[in-house]
MOPAC internal coordinates of N, CA, C and O (Angstrom, degrees):
PM7 1SCF
backbone

  N    0.0000 0     0.00 0     0.00 0    0    0    0
  C    1.5247 1     0.00 0     0.00 0    1    0    0
  C    1.5362 1   109.58 1     0.00 0    2    1    0
  O    1.2310 1   119.72 1   125.41 1    3    2    1
  N    1.3165 1   118.13 1   -54.59 1    3    2    1
  C    1.4163 1   120.31 1  -177.05 1    5    3    2
  C    1.5263 1   109.42 1  -162.77 1    6    5    3
  O    1.2310 1   120.58 1     2.40 1    7    6    5
  N    1.3202 1   116.49 1  -177.60 1    7    6    5
  C    1.4129 1   122.13 1   178.24 1    9    7    6
  C    1.5613 1   108.72 1   -61.88 1   10    9    7
  O    1.2310 1   120.55 1   125.43 1   11   10    9
  N    1.3280 1   116.55 1   -54.57 1   11   10    9
  C    1.4479 1   117.77 1   176.57 1   13   11   10
  C    1.5045 1   109.37 1  -165.70 1   14   13   11
  O    1.2310 1   120.73 1   -47.60 1   15   14   13
  N    1.3126 1   116.20 1   132.40 1   15   14   13
  C    1.4449 1   123.12 1   175.25 1   17   15   14
  C    1.5093 1   108.58 1  -130.44 1   18   17   15
  O    1.2310 1   119.80 1   -38.58 1   19   18   17
  N    1.3430 1   117.99 1   141.42 1   19   18   17
  C    1.4676 1   117.94 1   178.98 1   21   19   18
  C    1.5419 1   107.46 1  -161.37 1   22   21   19
  O    1.2310 1   123.34 1   -12.49 1   23   22   21
  N    1.2567 1   111.21 1   167.51 1   23   22   21
  C    1.4909 1   120.12 1   177.94 1   25   23   22
  C    1.5758 1   108.01 1   -78.74 1   26   25   23
  O    1.2310 1   120.57 1   -40.97 1   27   26   25
  N    1.2815 1   116.51 1   139.03 1   27   26   25
  C    1.4515 1   119.55 1  -178.15 1   29   27   26
  C    1.6002 1   107.29 1  -147.02 1   30   29   27
  O    1.2310 1   123.47 1   -89.97 1   31   30   29
  N    1.2754 1   110.95 1    90.03 1   31   30   29
  C    1.5168 1   114.21 1  -179.39 1   33   31   30
  C    1.4981 1   111.03 1    59.26 1   34   33   31
  O    1.2310 1   119.64 1    55.55 1   35   34   33
  N    1.2780 1   118.28 1  -124.45 1   35   34   33
  C    1.3935 1   124.30 1  -178.45 1   37   35   34
  C    1.5525 1   112.95 1   -90.52 1   38   37   35
  O    1.2310 1   120.94 1  -174.79 1   39   38   37
  N    1.3312 1   115.80 1     5.21 1   39   38   37
  C    1.4398 1   123.80 1  -178.46 1   41   39   38
  C    1.5648 1   109.85 1  -115.94 1   42   41   39
  O    1.2310 1   122.38 1   -31.77 1   43   42   41
  N    1.2964 1   113.05 1   148.23 1   43   42   41
  C    1.5000 1   120.91 1   159.33 1   45   43   42
  C    1.4472 1   103.49 1   -91.69 1   46   45   43
  O    1.2310 1   119.79 1   -51.14 1   47   46   45
  N    1.2884 1   118.01 1   128.86 1   47   46   45
  C    1.4737 1   123.24 1  -174.10 1   49   47   46
  C    1.5121 1   108.62 1  -118.20 1   50   49   47
  O    1.2310 1   120.49 1   -54.60 1   51   50   49
  N    1.3445 1   116.66 1   125.40 1   51   50   49
  C    1.4708 1   120.62 1  -178.36 1   53   51   50
  C    1.5619 1   107.66 1  -125.98 1   54   53   51
  O    1.2310 1   122.36 1   -53.14 1   55   54   53
  N    1.3257 1   113.09 1   126.86 1   55   54   53
  C    1.4598 1   118.34 1   173.89 1   57   55   54
  C    1.5027 1   111.44 1  -100.32 1   58   57   55
  O    1.2310 1   120.37 1   -37.61 1   59   58   57
  N    1.3259 1   116.90 1   142.39 1   59   58   57
  C    1.4094 1   123.05 1  -174.12 1   61   59   58
  C    1.5235 1   108.64 1  -154.26 1   62   61   59
  O    1.2310 1   122.74 1   -10.84 1   63   62   61
  N    1.3833 1   112.36 1   169.16 1   63   62   61
  C    1.4961 1   119.07 1   174.95 1   65   63   62
  C    1.5220 1   106.96 1  -109.37 1   66   65   63
  O    1.2310 1   121.50 1   -39.94 1   67   66   65
  N    1.2979 1   114.73 1   140.06 1   67   66   65
  C    1.4688 1   119.97 1   170.05 1   69   67   66
  C    1.5406 1   107.41 1  -106.11 1   70   69   67
  O    1.2310 1   123.19 1   -62.42 1   71   70   69
  N    1.3395 1   111.49 1   117.58 1   71   70   69
  C    1.4490 1   119.80 1   175.96 1   73   71   70
  C    1.5012 1   109.55 1  -111.89 1   74   73   71
  O    1.2310 1   119.07 1   -60.57 1   75   74   73
  N    1.3250 1   119.38 1   119.43 1   75   74   73
  C    1.4386 1   119.20 1  -177.95 1   77   75   74
  C    1.5232 1   112.75 1   -73.25 1   78   77   75
  O    1.2310 1   120.27 1   -16.84 1   79   78   77
  N    1.2698 1   117.09 1   163.16 1   79   78   77
  C    1.4523 1   127.20 1   175.86 1   81   79   78
  C    1.5541 1   104.99 1   -48.24 1   82   81   79
  O    1.2310 1   119.31 1   -34.76 1   83   82   81
  N    1.2867 1   118.91 1   145.24 1   83   82   81
  C    1.4526 1   122.71 1  -176.46 1   85   83   82
  C    1.5382 1   112.57 1   -58.06 1   86   85   83
  O    1.2310 1   119.59 1   159.21 1   87   86   85
  N    1.2747 1   118.39 1   -20.79 1   87   86   85
  C    1.4846 1   121.14 1   178.19 1   89   87   86
  C    1.5367 1   117.29 1   -76.87 1   90   89   87
  O    1.2310 1   121.88 1   173.43 1   91   90   89
  N    1.3234 1   114.00 1    -6.57 1   91   90   89
  C    1.4384 1   120.84 1  -175.71 1   93   91   90
  C    1.5244 1   114.76 1  -126.65 1   94   93   91
  O    1.2310 1   119.64 1   -24.15 1   95   94   93
  N    1.3186 1   118.29 1   155.85 1   95   94   93
  C    1.3959 1   122.33 1   169.53 1   97   95   94
  C    1.4701 1   109.75 1  -129.15 1   98   97   95
  O    1.2310 1   119.54 1   -27.52 1   99   98   97
  N    1.3412 1   118.49 1   152.48 1   99   98   97
  C    1.4242 1   123.11 1   179.03 1  101   99   98
  C    1.5199 1   109.56 1   -92.64 1  102  101   99
  O    1.2310 1   121.78 1   -52.91 1  103  102  101
  N    1.3722 1   114.20 1   127.09 1  103  102  101
  C    1.4055 1   119.62 1   176.63 1  105  103  102
  C    1.5484 1   105.77 1   -77.45 1  106  105  103
  O    1.2310 1   121.78 1   -35.99 1  107  106  105
  N    1.3037 1   114.19 1   144.01 1  107  106  105
  C    1.4507 1   121.47 1  -176.59 1  109  107  106
  C    1.5426 1   109.96 1   -47.13 1  110  109  107
  O    1.2310 1   120.45 1   -52.73 1  111  110  109
  N    1.3219 1   116.74 1   127.27 1  111  110  109
  C    1.4870 1   118.91 1   177.15 1  113  111  110
  C    1.5142 1   110.42 1  -126.30 1  114  113  111
  O    1.2310 1   121.55 1   -25.11 1  115  114  113
  N    1.3173 1   114.65 1   154.89 1  115  114  113
  C    1.4593 1   120.40 1   174.50 1  117  115  114
  C    1.4885 1   109.32 1   -73.61 1  118  117  115
  O    1.2310 1   119.96 1   -20.71 1  119  118  117
  N    1.3118 1   117.69 1   159.29 1  119  118  117
  C    1.4596 1   121.33 1   173.84 1  121  119  118
  C    1.5200 1   107.51 1   -61.34 1  122  121  119
  O    1.2310 1   119.63 1   -42.16 1  123  122  121
  N    1.2953 1   118.31 1   137.84 1  123  122  121
  C    1.4370 1   122.85 1  -175.88 1  125  123  122
  C    1.5172 1   112.88 1  -152.13 1  126  125  123
  O    1.2310 1   120.38 1   -14.28 1  127  126  125
  N    1.3053 1   116.89 1   165.72 1  127  126  125
  C    1.4487 1   124.39 1   175.98 1  129  127  126
  C    1.4896 1   110.44 1  -125.75 1  130  129  127
  O    1.2310 1   120.48 1   -52.68 1  131  130  129
  N    1.2953 1   116.68 1   127.32 1  131  130  129
  C    1.5229 1   121.67 1   177.17 1  133  131  130
  C    1.4790 1   107.83 1  -125.49 1  134  133  131
  O    1.2310 1   121.76 1   -10.82 1  135  134  133
  N    1.2992 1   114.24 1   169.18 1  135  134  133
  C    1.5276 1   120.79 1   172.61 1  137  135  134
  C    1.5160 1   107.26 1  -114.82 1  138  137  135
  O    1.2310 1   121.78 1   -47.65 1  139  138  137
  N    1.2800 1   114.21 1   132.35 1  139  138  137
  C    1.4397 1   122.27 1   176.09 1  141  139  138
  C    1.5600 1   111.09 1  -127.47 1  142  141  139
  O    1.2310 1   119.18 1   -60.58 1  143  142  141
  N    1.2296 1   119.18 1   119.42 1  143  142  141
  C    1.4886 1   121.69 1  -179.30 1  145  143  142
  C    1.5542 1   106.78 1    52.70 1  146  145  143
  O    1.2310 1   120.08 1  -133.68 1  147  146  145
  N    1.3006 1   117.44 1    46.32 1  147  146  145
  C    1.4515 1   124.48 1   177.70 1  149  147  146
  C    1.5559 1   112.51 1    60.67 1  150  149  147
  O    1.2310 1   119.59 1  -153.77 1  151  150  149
  N    1.3482 1   118.39 1    26.23 1  151  150  149
  C    1.4385 1   121.24 1   175.40 1  153  151  150
  C    1.4886 1   110.27 1  -120.25 1  154  153  151
  O    1.2310 1   119.95 1   -37.96 1  155  154  153
  N    1.2960 1   117.71 1   142.04 1  155  154  153
  C    1.4496 1   121.81 1  -178.92 1  157  155  154
  C    1.5281 1   107.90 1   -79.58 1  158  157  155
  O    1.2310 1   120.60 1   -44.59 1  159  158  157
  N    1.3107 1   116.45 1   135.41 1  159  158  157
  C    1.4861 1   123.70 1   179.49 1  161  159  158
  C    1.5475 1   108.26 1  -135.21 1  162  161  159
  O    1.2310 1   121.29 1   -62.29 1  163  162  161
  N    1.3476 1   115.14 1   117.71 1  163  162  161
  C    1.4539 1   119.93 1   171.75 1  165  163  162
  C    1.4554 1   109.15 1   -93.55 1  166  165  163
  O    1.2310 1   119.54 1   -41.03 1  167  166  165
  N    1.3398 1   118.48 1   138.97 1  167  166  165
  C    1.4969 1   123.03 1  -176.19 1  169  167  166
  C    1.4801 1   109.19 1  -133.00 1  170  169  167
  O    1.2310 1   119.81 1   -31.91 1  171  170  169
  N    1.3194 1   117.97 1   148.09 1  171  170  169
  C    1.4581 1   125.50 1   173.29 1  173  171  170
  C    1.5220 1   108.97 1  -159.45 1  174  173  171
  O    1.2310 1   121.25 1   -21.87 1  175  174  173
  N    1.3022 1   115.21 1   158.13 1  175  174  173
  C    1.5195 1   119.36 1   176.39 1  177  175  174
  C    1.5206 1   105.43 1   -68.62 1  178  177  175
  O    1.2310 1   122.14 1   -33.17 1  179  178  177
  N    1.3342 1   113.51 1   146.83 1  179  178  177
  C    1.4522 1   123.00 1  -177.77 1  181  179  178
  C    1.5265 1   110.72 1   -71.87 1  182  181  179
  O    1.2310 1   120.47 1   -44.61 1  183  182  181
  N    1.3260 1   116.71 1   135.39 1  183  182  181
  C    1.4234 1   119.07 1   169.84 1  185  183  182
  C    1.5076 1   114.56 1   -99.01 1  186  185  183
  O    1.2310 1   122.68 1   175.01 1  187  186  185
  N    1.3361 1   112.46 1    -4.99 1  187  186  185
  C    1.5366 1   122.91 1   178.86 1  189  187  186
  C    1.5219 1   105.74 1   -74.67 1  190  189  187
  O    1.2310 1   121.39 1   -56.95 1  191  190  189
  N    1.3575 1   114.94 1   123.05 1  191  190  189
  C    1.4470 1   123.17 1  -177.29 1  193  191  190
  C    1.5102 1   110.23 1   -52.14 1  194  193  191
  O    1.2310 1   120.38 1   140.46 1  195  194  193
  N    1.3074 1   116.87 1   -39.54 1  195  194  193
  C    1.5199 1   120.92 1  -173.28 1  197  195  194
  C    1.5641 1   108.76 1   -67.42 1  198  197  195
  O    1.2310 1   120.88 1   155.40 1  199  198  197
  N    1.3512 1   115.92 1   -24.60 1  199  198  197
  C    1.4754 1   117.98 1  -175.33 1  201  199  198
  C    1.4974 1   109.07 1  -117.35 1  202  201  199
  O    1.2310 1   118.61 1  -166.87 1  203  202  201
  N    1.2575 1   120.26 1    13.13 1  203  202  201
  C    1.4820 1   123.20 1  -178.74 1  205  203  202
  C    1.5163 1   110.49 1   -47.08 1  206  205  203
  O    1.2310 1   121.01 1   -47.93 1  207  206  205
  N    1.2664 1   115.67 1   132.07 1  207  206  205
  C    1.5255 1   122.90 1  -177.10 1  209  207  206
  C    1.5032 1   113.49 1    86.63 1  210  209  207
  O    1.2310 1   120.43 1   176.41 1  211  210  209
  N    1.3008 1   116.78 1    -3.59 1  211  210  209
  C    1.5078 1   120.40 1   173.56 1  213  211  210
  C    1.5682 1   107.77 1  -107.33 1  214  213  211
  O    1.2310 1   120.95 1    -0.27 1  215  214  213
  N    1.3299 1   115.79 1   179.73 1  215  214  213
  C    1.4265 1   118.38 1  -178.12 1  217  215  214
  C    1.5098 1   114.28 1  -113.37 1  218  217  215
  O    1.2310 1   119.42 1   -27.50 1  219  218  217
  N    1.2919 1   118.71 1   152.50 1  219  218  217
  C    1.4038 1   126.81 1   171.47 1  221  219  218
  C    1.5411 1   107.47 1  -103.87 1  222  221  219
  O    1.2310 1   120.85 1   -38.93 1  223  222  221
  N    1.2506 1   115.98 1   141.07 1  223  222  221
  C    1.4982 1   117.05 1   175.84 1  225  223  222
  C    1.5537 1   110.67 1  -138.05 1  226  225  223
  O    1.2310 1   121.78 1   -28.26 1  227  226  225
  N    1.2932 1   114.19 1   151.74 1  227  226  225
  C    1.3686 1   120.26 1   176.77 1  229  227  226
  C    1.5775 1   107.46 1  -121.17 1  230  229  227
  O    1.2310 1   121.61 1   -57.49 1  231  230  229
  N    1.2900 1   114.53 1   122.51 1  231  230  229
  C    1.5111 1   122.25 1   178.32 1  233  231  230
  C    1.4653 1   109.96 1  -101.76 1  234  233  231
  O    1.2310 1   122.43 1   -53.39 1  235  234  233
  N    1.4095 1   112.95 1   126.61 1  235  234  233
  C    1.4486 1   117.86 1   178.75 1  237  235  234
  C    1.5488 1   107.90 1  -107.65 1  238  237  235
  O    1.2310 1   120.92 1   -56.05 1  239  238  237
  N    1.3013 1   115.84 1   123.95 1  239  238  237
  C    1.4653 1   120.37 1  -178.42 1  241  239  238
  C    1.5401 1   107.37 1  -119.69 1  242  241  239
  O    1.2310 1   120.82 1   -60.19 1  243  242  241
  N    1.3526 1   116.03 1   119.81 1  243  242  241
  C    1.4541 1   121.39 1   177.87 1  245  243  242
  C    1.4850 1   108.11 1   -63.39 1  246  245  243
  O    1.2310 1   120.02 1   -30.01 1  247  246  245
  N    1.3182 1   117.57 1   149.99 1  247  246  245
  C    1.5017 1   123.20 1   179.77 1  249  247  246
  C    1.4890 1   112.98 1   -71.52 1  250  249  247
  O    1.2310 1   119.44 1   166.06 1  251  250  249
  N    1.3353 1   118.67 1   -13.94 1  251  250  249
  C    1.4923 1   121.96 1   175.43 1  253  251  250
  C    1.5498 1   111.17 1   -88.37 1  254  253  251
  O    1.2310 1   119.76 1  -179.41 1  255  254  253
  N    1.3707 1   118.06 1     0.59 1  255  254  253
  C    1.4541 1   122.10 1  -178.38 1  257  255  254
  C    1.5848 1   104.56 1   -67.88 1  258  257  255
  O    1.2310 1   121.86 1   -28.03 1  259  258  257
  N    1.3157 1   114.04 1   151.97 1  259  258  257
  C    1.4890 1   119.81 1  -176.65 1  261  259  258
  C    1.5432 1   114.65 1   -60.31 1  262  261  259
  O    1.2310 1   119.72 1   159.64 1  263  262  261
  N    1.2993 1   118.13 1   -20.36 1  263  262  261
  C    1.5057 1   122.76 1   177.61 1  265  263  262
  C    1.5842 1   108.84 1   -63.13 1  266  265  263
  O    1.2310 1   122.30 1   146.98 1  267  266  265
  N    1.3678 1   113.21 1   -33.02 1  267  266  265
  C    1.4443 1   115.62 1  -177.60 1  269  267  266
  C    1.5777 1   110.31 1   -94.14 1  270  269  267
  O    1.2310 1   118.45 1   155.71 1  271  270  269
  N    1.3297 1   120.56 1   -24.29 1  271  270  269
  C    1.4266 1   120.96 1  -177.64 1  273  271  270
  C    1.5305 1   113.31 1   -94.68 1  274  273  271
  O    1.2310 1   121.46 1   174.49 1  275  274  273
  N    1.3692 1   114.81 1    -5.51 1  275  274  273
  C    1.4942 1   116.91 1   178.27 1  277  275  274
  C    1.4751 1   111.37 1   -71.03 1  278  277  275
  O    1.2310 1   121.33 1   -32.08 1  279  278  277
  N    1.3614 1   115.06 1   147.92 1  279  278  277
  C    1.4316 1   123.57 1   176.48 1  281  279  278
  C    1.5440 1   110.24 1   -78.97 1  282  281  279
  O    1.2310 1   119.57 1   -56.76 1  283  282  281
  N    1.3174 1   118.42 1   123.24 1  283  282  281
  C    1.4343 1   124.57 1   176.63 1  285  283  282
  C    1.5440 1   109.50 1  -112.67 1  286  285  283
  O    1.2310 1   121.77 1   -27.02 1  287  286  285
  N    1.3223 1   114.22 1   152.98 1  287  286  285
  C    1.4713 1   120.34 1   176.38 1  289  287  286
  C    1.5724 1   109.25 1   -69.05 1  290  289  287
  O    1.2310 1   120.25 1   152.46 1  291  290  289
  N    1.3175 1   117.12 1   -27.54 1  291  290  289
  C    1.4207 1   121.73 1   178.88 1  293  291  290
  C    1.5699 1   106.90 1  -101.03 1  294  293  291
  O    1.2310 1   122.86 1   -18.76 1  295  294  293
  N    1.3691 1   112.13 1   161.24 1  295  294  293
  C    1.4270 1   118.13 1   177.88 1  297  295  294
  C    1.5178 1   107.30 1   -76.60 1  298  297  295
  O    1.2310 1   121.28 1   -46.27 1  299  298  297
  N    1.3448 1   115.15 1   133.73 1  299  298  297
  C    1.4820 1   122.66 1   177.68 1  301  299  298
  C    1.5033 1   108.84 1   -99.97 1  302  301  299
  O    1.2310 1   118.55 1   -77.71 1  303  302  301
  N    1.3409 1   120.37 1   102.29 1  303  302  301
  C    1.4783 1   124.41 1   177.53 1  305  303  302
  C    1.5950 1   106.28 1   -94.53 1  306  305  303
  O    1.2310 1   121.54 1   -63.75 1  307  306  305
  N    1.3105 1   114.65 1   116.25 1  307  306  305
  C    1.4543 1   120.72 1  -175.38 1  309  307  306
  C    1.5954 1   109.68 1   -63.80 1  310  309  307
  O    1.2310 1   120.24 1   157.41 1  311  310  309
  N    1.2982 1   117.14 1   -22.59 1  311  310  309
  C    1.4593 1   118.43 1   177.25 1  313  311  310
  C    1.5219 1   111.07 1   -78.89 1  314  313  311
  O    1.2310 1   119.19 1   155.45 1  315  314  313
  N    1.2885 1   119.16 1   -24.55 1  315  314  313
  C    1.5105 1   126.05 1   177.95 1  317  315  314
  C    1.5262 1   110.18 1  -134.29 1  318  317  315
  O    1.2310 1   119.48 1  -119.24 1  319  318  317
  N    1.3272 1   118.60 1    60.76 1  319  318  317
  C    1.5374 1   116.75 1  -174.98 1  321  319  318
  C    1.5305 1   110.36 1   -62.98 1  322  321  319
  O    1.2310 1   119.30 1   152.36 1  323  322  321
  N    1.2922 1   118.94 1   -27.64 1  323  322  321
  C    1.5133 1   118.29 1  -176.91 1  325  323  322
  C    1.5024 1   113.75 1   -67.42 1  326  325  323
  O    1.2310 1   119.86 1   173.54 1  327  326  325
  N    1.3467 1   117.87 1    -6.46 1  327  326  325
  C    1.4843 1   120.45 1   176.17 1  329  327  326
  C    1.5815 1   110.40 1   -79.85 1  330  329  327
  O    1.2310 1   120.88 1   169.23 1  331  330  329
  N    1.3295 1   115.93 1   -10.77 1  331  330  329
  C    1.4755 1   118.47 1   179.85 1  333  331  330
  C    1.5017 1   107.44 1  -104.46 1  334  333  331
  O    1.2310 1   121.90 1   -71.89 1  335  334  333
  N    1.3651 1   113.96 1   108.11 1  335  334  333
  C    1.4464 1   119.95 1  -179.99 1  337  335  334
  C    1.5069 1   115.37 1   -57.70 1  338  337  335
  O    1.2310 1   120.20 1   141.18 1  339  338  337
  N    1.3367 1   117.23 1   -38.82 1  339  338  337
  C    1.4660 1   120.76 1   178.23 1  341  339  338
  C    1.4708 1   111.83 1   -64.13 1  342  341  339
  O    1.2310 1   119.56 1   140.35 1  343  342  341
  N    1.2922 1   118.45 1   -39.65 1  343  342  341
  C    1.5144 1   123.87 1   176.62 1  345  343  342
  C    1.4802 1   109.69 1   -63.16 1  346  345  343
  O    1.2310 1   119.38 1   135.53 1  347  346  345
  N    1.2999 1   118.78 1   -44.47 1  347  346  345
  C    1.4700 1   122.59 1   175.04 1  349  347  346
  C    1.5246 1   115.37 1   -58.62 1  350  349  347
  O    1.2310 1   121.27 1   141.52 1  351  350  349
  N    1.3353 1   115.18 1   -38.48 1  351  350  349
  C    1.4055 1   119.27 1   174.08 1  353  351  350
  C    1.4644 1   114.60 1   -65.29 1  354  353  351
  O    1.2310 1   119.84 1   136.70 1  355  354  353
  N    1.3549 1   117.90 1   -43.30 1  355  354  353
  C    1.4363 1   123.70 1   178.76 1  357  355  354
  C    1.5679 1   107.68 1   -66.01 1  358  357  355
  O    1.2310 1   119.20 1   135.95 1  359  358  357
  N    1.3148 1   119.14 1   -44.05 1  359  358  357
  C    1.4347 1   120.14 1   176.81 1  361  359  358
  C    1.4654 1   115.05 1   -60.10 1  362  361  359
  O    1.2310 1   120.50 1   142.70 1  363  362  361
  N    1.3706 1   116.65 1   -37.30 1  363  362  361
  C    1.4297 1   121.38 1   177.73 1  365  363  362
  C    1.5376 1   111.03 1   -65.15 1  366  365  363
  O    1.2310 1   121.43 1   139.73 1  367  366  365
  N    1.3352 1   114.88 1   -40.27 1  367  366  365
  C    1.4652 1   118.75 1   177.15 1  369  367  366
  C    1.5253 1   112.80 1   -66.37 1  370  369  367
  O    1.2310 1   121.32 1   140.80 1  371  370  369
  N    1.3709 1   115.08 1   -39.20 1  371  370  369
  C    1.4730 1   119.05 1   178.28 1  373  371  370
  C    1.5746 1   109.69 1   -65.48 1  374  373  371
  O    1.2310 1   121.35 1   140.10 1  375  374  373
  N    1.3860 1   115.02 1   -39.90 1  375  374  373
  C    1.4433 1   118.35 1   178.98 1  377  375  374
  C    1.5377 1   111.57 1   -62.51 1  378  377  375
  O    1.2310 1   120.06 1   142.14 1  379  378  377
  N    1.3456 1   117.48 1   -37.86 1  379  378  377
  C    1.4543 1   120.11 1   176.62 1  381  379  378
  C    1.5071 1   112.67 1   -61.72 1  382  381  379
  O    1.2310 1   119.92 1   140.88 1  383  382  381
  N    1.3028 1   117.76 1   -39.12 1  383  382  381
  C    1.4120 1   122.16 1   179.79 1  385  383  382
  C    1.5745 1   111.53 1   -70.01 1  386  385  383
  O    1.2310 1   120.90 1   144.44 1  387  386  385
  N    1.3500 1   115.89 1   -35.56 1  387  386  385
  C    1.4265 1   121.59 1   175.98 1  389  387  386
  C    1.5067 1   109.96 1   -65.22 1  390  389  387
  O    1.2310 1   120.04 1   136.87 1  391  390  389
  N    1.3420 1   117.53 1   -43.13 1  391  390  389
  C    1.4477 1   122.25 1   179.52 1  393  391  390
  C    1.4748 1   111.94 1   -63.84 1  394  393  391
  O    1.2310 1   119.25 1   144.38 1  395  394  393
  N    1.3381 1   119.04 1   -35.62 1  395  394  393
  C    1.4379 1   121.35 1   172.71 1  397  395  394
  C    1.4956 1   112.66 1   -60.70 1  398  397  395
  O    1.2310 1   120.83 1   139.86 1  399  398  397
  N    1.3865 1   116.01 1   -40.14 1  399  398  397
  C    1.4186 1   118.89 1   177.02 1  401  399  398
  C    1.4942 1   114.79 1   -68.62 1  402  401  399
  O    1.2310 1   120.87 1   143.46 1  403  402  401
  N    1.3758 1   115.93 1   -36.54 1  403  402  401
  C    1.4537 1   121.31 1   173.71 1  405  403  402
  C    1.4858 1   110.94 1   -58.48 1  406  405  403
  O    1.2310 1   120.94 1   131.87 1  407  406  405
  N    1.3823 1   115.81 1   -48.13 1  407  406  405
  C    1.4329 1   119.44 1  -178.43 1  409  407  406
  C    1.5179 1   112.08 1   -62.40 1  410  409  407
  O    1.2310 1   120.93 1   140.42 1  411  410  409
  N    1.3283 1   115.83 1   -39.58 1  411  410  409
  C    1.4717 1   118.18 1   176.44 1  413  411  410
  C    1.4889 1   113.51 1   -65.58 1  414  413  411
  O    1.2310 1   119.43 1   140.44 1  415  414  413
  N    1.4036 1   118.69 1   -39.56 1  415  414  413
  C    1.5018 1   118.83 1   172.65 1  417  415  414
  C    1.4660 1   112.30 1   -57.52 1  418  417  415
  O    1.2310 1   120.91 1   132.08 1  419  418  417
  N    1.4282 1   115.87 1   -47.92 1  419  418  417
  C    1.4994 1   117.30 1  -179.41 1  421  419  418
  C    1.5034 1   112.68 1   -59.14 1  422  421  419
  O    1.2310 1   121.03 1   140.37 1  423  422  421
  N    1.3194 1   115.63 1   -39.63 1  423  422  421
  C    1.4993 1   119.67 1   179.90 1  425  423  422
  C    1.5207 1   110.69 1   -66.47 1  426  425  423
  O    1.2310 1   120.43 1   135.44 1  427  426  425
  N    1.3175 1   116.79 1   -44.56 1  427  426  425
  C    1.4176 1   122.76 1  -177.87 1  429  427  426
  C    1.5143 1   113.85 1   -65.05 1  430  429  427
  O    1.2310 1   121.74 1   153.08 1  431  430  429
  N    1.3604 1   114.28 1   -26.92 1  431  430  429
  C    1.5115 1   119.68 1   178.13 1  433  431  430
  C    1.5145 1   115.62 1  -107.07 1  434  433  431
  O    1.2310 1   121.50 1  -159.55 1  435  434  433
  N    1.3628 1   114.74 1    20.45 1  435  434  433
  C    1.4579 1   121.82 1   173.84 1  437  435  434
  C    1.5256 1   109.91 1    57.30 1  438  437  435
  O    1.2310 1   119.02 1  -140.40 1  439  438  437
  N    1.4109 1   119.47 1    39.60 1  439  438  437
  C    1.3739 1   121.52 1  -179.50 1  441  439  438
  C    1.5517 1   111.66 1  -111.85 1  442  441  439
  O    1.2310 1   122.05 1  -173.60 1  443  442  441
  N    1.3139 1   113.67 1     6.40 1  443  442  441
  C    1.5002 1   121.20 1   177.96 1  445  443  442
  C    1.5251 1   108.21 1  -122.91 1  446  445  443
  O    1.2310 1   120.89 1   -65.28 1  447  446  445
  N    1.3014 1   115.91 1   114.72 1  447  446  445
  C    1.4790 1   120.65 1  -173.90 1  449  447  446
  C    1.4856 1   108.75 1  -114.58 1  450  449  447
  O    1.2310 1   119.90 1   -42.93 1  451  450  449
  N    1.4075 1   117.80 1   137.07 1  451  450  449
  C    1.4320 1   120.16 1   176.46 1  453  451  450
  C    1.4836 1   109.24 1   -73.51 1  454  453  451
  O    1.2310 1   121.84 1   -45.13 1  455  454  453
  N    1.3642 1   114.08 1   134.87 1  455  454  453
  C    1.4480 1   118.85 1   177.82 1  457  455  454
  C    1.4872 1   112.47 1   -84.69 1  458  457  455
  O    1.2310 1   120.85 1   -47.54 1  459  458  457
  N    1.3697 1   115.98 1   132.46 1  459  458  457
  C    1.4547 1   120.82 1   177.95 1  461  459  458
  C    1.5317 1   111.78 1   -93.80 1  462  461  459
  O    1.2310 1   120.97 1   -55.92 1  463  462  461
  N    1.2689 1   115.75 1   124.08 1  463  462  461
  C    1.5133 1   117.18 1  -179.99 1  465  463  462
  C    1.5116 1   109.46 1   -98.42 1  466  465  463
  O    1.2310 1   120.10 1   180.00 1  467  466  465

């Protein structure tokens, strides 16, 4: 499903890597927190050798968010949400929107540079 998802107090917490389009590189950034579509997102440069030069981010989703209150054809077990394919699809769509917000933040703050070949 993803790098790591787990319960975190009143939040569902998902950790993921943001890898920019191959035409861009991320300028080194300090660890920071932004809001994307009313969701808290913590970001930092990756220390993982495989993703060096890219970013890691943690997405915090409140349990009253529509992704958890939506009716699914399958049972959504909060202890094992990856067992519900429809939830995974919704989460993937939400992740895509968050990554668009991250990209916009990086562009707005001159942290995304076009690579010259």
